[in-house]
N, C-alpha and C positions, 0 to 999 in steps of 0.2 A: 472513573473511580468505581471500585467495587468493594463493598464492606467486607464480605466473607468469601470463602472458597466458592460457594455456589454462584455468587455474582461474578467472580473472576472467570468461572467456567462459561457463563453466559457471554462474557466479553470475547470469548474464543470465537464467536460468530461475528460480533459487531466490529471488533478491531480489524480483522483481515478485510472485511467488506469496506470499511472506511479507508484503510490504507490503499486498497485497490482503486477506489474512486478518487482519492486525494493523496497521491504519492508525494506531493510537495509539502505536506504537513509532517512535523515531528510529533510522534505520539508518546505521551508519558502515561504510564499506568500507575494508579495508586490503590492501596488497600488499607484497611484499618487494623486488621488482625495479623498476628505473626504468620498464621497458616495461610491467610489470604495473600500476604506478601510473598511467601515462599512459593505458592502455586503460581502467582503472577510471574515471578522470576523464572520459573520452570517453563511456563507456557509461552512467555514473551521474552525469551532469552536475548533477543536482539534489540529490545526496547529498554528505555530507562524505567525503572520501577522504584517508586518511593512510598514511604509511609504517609498516609493521610494524616494531617495534623489534628490534634484534639481541638474542639470547637472553642478555643480562646481567641479573642480578636487578634492579639499580637501573633499567635501561632499561625492562624490561617492567613493573615496579612503577609507574614514573612514567607510562607510557602507560595502564595500567589505571586509575590514579587520575585521569587527565585525562579519559578517555572514560567511565568508570564504567558499563561494560556490564551489562546484565541477563542476557545470555547471549552466548557467543562461538560462532560457527559457523565451523569450519575447512573449507575446500573441499579434500577428499581427505585424505591422511594424513601430512602433515608435522608432526611433534610435537616440541616443544622443551621440555625439562625445566624450565627456569627459568620459562618462560611458564606452563606447566601448574601449577607450584607456586604462583606468584603468583595465578593465577586461583582455584585451590582455596582459598588463604588468604583471599581476598575473597569466598568462597562464590559464585563466578560459574560456572554450569554451562558446560561445554565440550562441544559436539556436533561430531562429524566427519561432514560430509555427503559422500556419494559415497566412503565409506571403501573403501580397497583395501589389500591386503597381497600384494605380489608374491611369487612363490616364493623369490626371492633374499632379500627382506626377512624372510620367514618363517623361512628357514634361519638368518639372522643373529640374529633375535630369539629363536629357539628355543635358541640357545647360551647366551643370557643371560636366560632366561625370567623368573626371579625379579626381577632388576633392571629388566628392561623393564616388567614388570607394576607394580612399585613406583614407578618414576620416570616412566613414560609412560602405559602403557595403563590403569592403575588410576586415573589422574587425569582420565580422559575420562568424562563423564556418559553419553553415548550415541554409539555408532558406528552410523551409517546405512550399512550395507554395500551396495555396488553389486552384489555377486554372492554366491550361497550359499557359494562357495568361500572368499571373504573372511570371511564370518561364521563358517564352520567353523574357519578359521585363527585368528581372534581368540579363539574359545572354547578352542581347543587351547592358546593362549598364556596362558590363565587369566583372560580377561575374563569377568565375570559374565554369565550369559545374559540377565538383565534389562537389560543395557547394550548389547546387540547387536540391532539391527533390520535385517531383510532388506528394504531399501528400493528396490533396483533402481538402474540407472545414470542419473544426471541427464542425462548427455550424450545418451542414446538414449531414455530413458523420460520425461524431463521431470520437472517437480515438480507435485504436486497442489496446487491452490489452495485 
């Protein structure tokens, strides 16, 4: 899933690397914005591209039941509580690729650390942090160390195939 065009473009590295490594998987790309969907359809013309549902429990449940993903990969760090709850209820691992936590987000999340961990951060299976600073912030927010990987920035470092 990629929220906007920029994240869709970053999937341009991840999706081909994943498909090369796992040709047995069917890949579905989603985006939230109209421009993101249009870019995903252009960039991934041979894949199913869908609109990511609004974060209403009934909408995300319906989408997950229709797609039946084995794993969900979110490009960057836009986390939605109802989506994460529905994915966890279906035992679908959620990975955040190119994860980042800006200083502003870190300050906000620190104020509600327990709730953020319970409703958002604790429901993510793996954060692939784009920088050591992000990994450290996630750990400070209470994410378990085995759920944080220091993976580098997909935009600059690419994705290993």
